[in-house]
C-alpha positions in Angstrom: 119.1 83.1 53.8 119.9 79.5 53.8 117.2 77.2 52.3 118.2 74.2 54.3 116.3 72.2 56.9 116.4 74.2 60.1 114.5 73.0 63.2 113.9 76.1 65.4 113.8 76.1 69.2 110.6 76.4 71.2 111.5 80.0 72.3 111.8 81.2 68.7 108.6 79.3 67.8 106.8 81.1 70.6 108.2 84.5 69.5 106.8 84.1 66.0 103.4 82.9 67.2 101.2 82.0 64.3 102.6 79.9 61.4 101.3 78.9 58.0 102.1 75.8 56.0 102.6 76.7 52.3 99.0 75.6 51.6 97.7 77.7 54.5 99.7 80.7 53.3 98.5 80.3 49.8 94.9 80.1 51.0 95.4 83.2 53.1 96.9 85.0 50.1 94.3 83.6 47.6 97.1 81.9 45.7 98.3 78.4 45.1 100.8 76.9 47.6 103.2 76.7 44.7 103.4 80.5 44.5 104.3 80.6 48.2 107.0 78.1 47.6 108.3 80.2 44.7 108.3 83.3 47.0 110.6 81.3 49.4 112.9 80.3 46.5 113.1 83.9 45.4 114.0 85.1 48.9 110.8 87.1 49.3 109.7 84.9 52.2 111.5 82.9 54.8 110.4 79.3 55.7 111.7 77.1 58.4 110.9 73.7 59.9 109.3 74.1 63.3 109.9 70.5 64.2 111.4 67.3 62.9 109.0 65.4 60.6 107.0 68.5 59.7 107.1 70.5 56.5 108.4 74.1 56.1 106.3 76.9 57.5 106.2 80.7 57.2 105.3 83.2 59.9 101.7 84.4 59.3 102.9 87.9 60.1 104.8 87.9 56.8 101.6 88.1 54.8 99.0 90.8 54.5 96.3 91.5 52.0 97.3 88.5 49.8 101.0 89.7 49.5 104.3 89.5 51.2 104.5 92.5 53.5 106.2 95.5 52.0 109.9 95.7 52.8 110.3 92.1 53.9 112.3 90.8 50.9 114.8 93.6 51.1 115.2 93.2 54.9 115.7 89.4 54.4 118.5 90.2 51.9 120.2 92.6 54.2 120.0 90.1 57.1 121.5 87.4 54.8 124.3 89.8 53.8 125.0 90.3 57.6 125.4 86.5 57.8 122.2 85.8 59.7 120.9 82.3 59.1 117.1 81.8 59.0 116.7 81.2 62.7 118.7 84.3 63.6 116.8 86.4 61.1 113.5 85.3 62.5 114.7 86.0 66.1 115.8 89.5 65.0 112.5 90.2 63.2 110.3 89.0 66.1 112.2 90.3 69.1 110.7 93.5 70.7 112.9 96.6 70.5 111.9 99.5 72.8 113.5 102.0 70.4 111.1 101.1 67.6 108.7 100.5 69.5 107.5 96.9 68.9 109.2 94.3 66.8 110.9 94.9 63.4 108.1 92.8 61.7 105.5 94.9 63.3 107.2 98.0 62.0 107.3 96.5 58.5 103.6 95.7 58.7 103.0 99.4 59.7 104.9 100.6 56.7 107.9 101.8 58.8 110.3 99.7 56.7 112.9 102.4 56.0 114.1 102.4 59.7 114.1 98.5 59.7 116.2 98.2 56.6 118.6 100.9 58.0 119.0 98.8 61.1 119.4 95.6 59.2 122.0 97.1 57.0 124.0 98.4 60.0 124.2 94.8 61.3 126.6 93.9 58.5 129.2 96.4 59.8 
């Protein structure tokens, strides 16, 4: 994933729904905001700018029980390997797929990550 300033469009913003600033994500996880920032640098989380003038934010759905949801870091790597930028990766993760059912991020949250990573890996071919 690229770590550059990306303003996302209103449609994608709506798909994701709830967002956290680094401080809010840290509070939700019971950790300092600096740890959330480190997760983004390490590629464990994805953060984008929702609008000009605002700071980076992460989708709230990416966190559960004080941690990054299981399978997300590997999925983000696979999407990056398939040349998805941050906005495209978010769109893929939050777009409903009747064959799952639900969205890829919902499947990750429900511990159905094997199928999501298989699908993400197939995107590179």
